[in-house]
C-alpha positions as CSV (number, residue, x, y, z in Angstrom):
1,S,-11.5,-47.3,-15.3
2,H,-12.5,-43.7,-16.2
3,A,-12.3,-40.7,-14.0
4,V,-15.5,-38.8,-14.0
5,L,-16.4,-35.2,-12.8
6,E,-20.1,-34.6,-12.0
7,I,-21.1,-31.1,-11.6
8,G,-24.2,-31.0,-9.3
9,A,-24.2,-33.6,-6.7
10,G,-27.9,-33.6,-5.8
11,T,-28.8,-36.7,-3.8
12,G,-25.6,-38.5,-4.7
13,Y,-27.4,-41.2,-6.5
14,N,-25.9,-40.6,-9.9
15,A,-22.3,-40.1,-8.4
16,T,-22.5,-43.3,-6.5
17,L,-23.4,-45.2,-9.7
18,L,-20.7,-43.5,-11.6
19,A,-18.1,-44.4,-9.0
20,C,-19.1,-48.0,-9.2
21,I,-19.3,-48.2,-12.9
22,A,-16.6,-45.9,-14.0
23,G,-14.0,-46.4,-11.5
24,A,-13.7,-43.0,-9.8
25,C,-16.1,-40.1,-9.6
26,T,-15.6,-36.6,-8.2
27,T,-18.9,-34.7,-7.7
28,I,-19.1,-31.0,-6.8
29,D,-22.1,-28.8,-5.7
30,V,-22.5,-25.3,-4.5
31,E,-25.0,-26.4,-1.9
32,P,-23.3,-27.5,1.4
33,S,-26.2,-29.6,2.5
34,C,-25.9,-31.7,-0.6
35,V,-22.2,-32.3,-0.1
36,D,-22.7,-33.1,3.6
37,H,-25.4,-35.7,2.8
38,L,-23.1,-37.3,0.2
39,Q,-20.2,-37.4,2.5
40,A,-22.3,-39.3,5.0
41,I,-23.2,-41.8,2.3
42,I,-19.5,-42.2,1.3
43,Q,-18.5,-42.9,4.9
44,R,-21.5,-45.3,5.7
45,F,-21.0,-47.4,2.6
46,Q,-17.3,-47.1,2.4
47,L,-17.1,-45.8,-1.3
48,P,-13.3,-45.1,-1.6
49,H,-13.7,-44.0,-5.3
50,L,-16.2,-41.3,-4.7
51,F,-15.1,-37.8,-3.8
52,T,-17.2,-34.7,-3.2
53,T,-16.6,-31.1,-2.3
54,C,-18.5,-27.9,-2.1
55,V,-17.3,-25.5,-4.9
56,N,-18.9,-23.8,-7.9
57,G,-18.6,-25.8,-11.0
58,L,-18.6,-22.9,-13.5
59,H,-14.9,-23.5,-14.3
60,G,-14.8,-27.2,-13.6
61,Y,-12.6,-28.7,-10.8
62,P,-9.1,-29.6,-11.8
63,T,-8.1,-30.8,-8.3
64,N,-8.7,-34.6,-9.0
65,G,-8.3,-34.2,-12.8
66,S,-7.6,-35.1,-15.5
67,Y,-11.0,-36.4,-16.1
68,D,-12.0,-38.8,-18.8
69,R,-15.7,-37.7,-18.8
70,I,-17.6,-34.8,-17.4
71,W,-21.3,-35.4,-16.4
């Protein structure tokens, strides 16, 4: 039941696992194509505890915080 922030979405594989194991995962990336790909996965597989957005993770992402873990 942890809230996890992942910086760098990549293909979304890790974020998907974290959302299933931890309870909720917010993943961010600076590359819009990575975020678009992951949003399609979220919709296709109906992953309600996985959130993604396109921002620079240099200073974190407090919007869905507070986080129990940062990956």
